[in-house]
Each structure stands twice: as structure tokens, then as C-alpha cells.
Phi, psi and omega in degrees: 000136177254128176252122170246128188278166180304323182280007183088353172295148183230152181214161188228127170254127183256104176230039174293166182297157174245158169292151176295158189291337182272005185293146173230167180288341184244023187284355171258015184241153181278189187290345183259004183079025175265135180303134172275120182294127180087345183291332174272352183238354179223144181085174188301324189286345175277358187266135179267169174285116184303133176246358187300307184298312186298320183287322181285330172291316170322296185295328178293319182285326181282327191235345186271168179239352177261155175292150178309304185303320182289326175294318188279326192308318183300322188286322177300312185293316170306317182291314190287321182267333182092170177207152182286128175285137170261178186299322177291330171291318179294320184295323181294309188292329182300320178302346184231012188301320181295324182286326182292324178281359172262340186241099182310324181289313177293323187292326180302329179276301202257004173239156167257102174057046180074006173240165187290154168296166172240159174310137179084346175286157183261135173259118192237137182222084178299323179290322177298313176303318179296316171309306180297333174300313182292323177293319186297319185285322188232015182067200181305320184300338171292344179250317191269341178244182175066202180306322180290312180302319180297320176297320180296307182299319179295325179294310184303310183299313184302319183268020178060036177268193187225013178279134181238166172303330177299325176298317180297318182289345179264000000 
């Protein structure tokens, strides 16, 4: 995130994902040392430990002027009630339609009865709204700990990923 202060000064905050604690230098290589195509970009093993929630809270605390709940409320509303998709949204979703069709969990959110959405149709994300409510109420702990953190770890384990609660705690 690039932050420009009222006096014109700028700063940069890096809160990208981190590799899980169990990650190794060779985890995307086969037994002969060759890169396994797609292993670092698709599936649970490709997932890093998310840093966005922690980073945005840090930015809000250090540079912001609004309460967390006031900042998150519009996003909760959009996720809960949905919003009409525009052509740019459709174009972005189309880049992953084939992936969504292979993954029923993602497809249930980002496809309309198994097919691509059309302009004007609504994208509703009830689970995202629930997650955002937890973050609104408890800050980063609402994401990294409790039911959200447990869901992240469970999904990782189910999909043969390596993210653990210890990763989220850091």
C-alpha cells in the first residue's frame, strides 16, 4: 500500500502474504529437481499466509482517522446484499471461469448456476460478509483466530496445503 499523507509525504507498507512455516525451497520440485508445472500457482500448496487484514489494520491505526467498523460497513453491505456486475467485473471473472468450474466451492460464489455471470446480474458473497463482520468486530483477531482462522487451516489441510494456526498467529 502506498500512503500519501496530508503534507505530501509518501510511505509504503508491505503486507503481502508470507510463505507458511513448513514451506521449503524445493517444495515445488519433483524428485529430479524439476519444477512441477502449476504446483506453485494452483491449489492449496500455492497459498501463502494472508497479510492483508493485518496490514490494513496497521495502516488504519497508524494513518487513519476512521473507526474500523465505519470503514468496513460499506464492504459488508456490498458482500451481503450483492452488487450488479459491470462489464469490467465480467471480464475479470471470465479469466477464471474454467478454474471456477473445476472447483465447486469457488464456483458456487463466482458462477451463476455453473455458468459465467452476465452484466447486470448480482454477485452476492454471504460468507465474505460474515468474515468482514468478524474483522469489523475483532480486528485482525477476527480473521486470523477464531472461526475464520480455523476455516483457513481446515481448508488448507483438506486441500493438502501447509498453512497452520501457527502461521496465522504470526
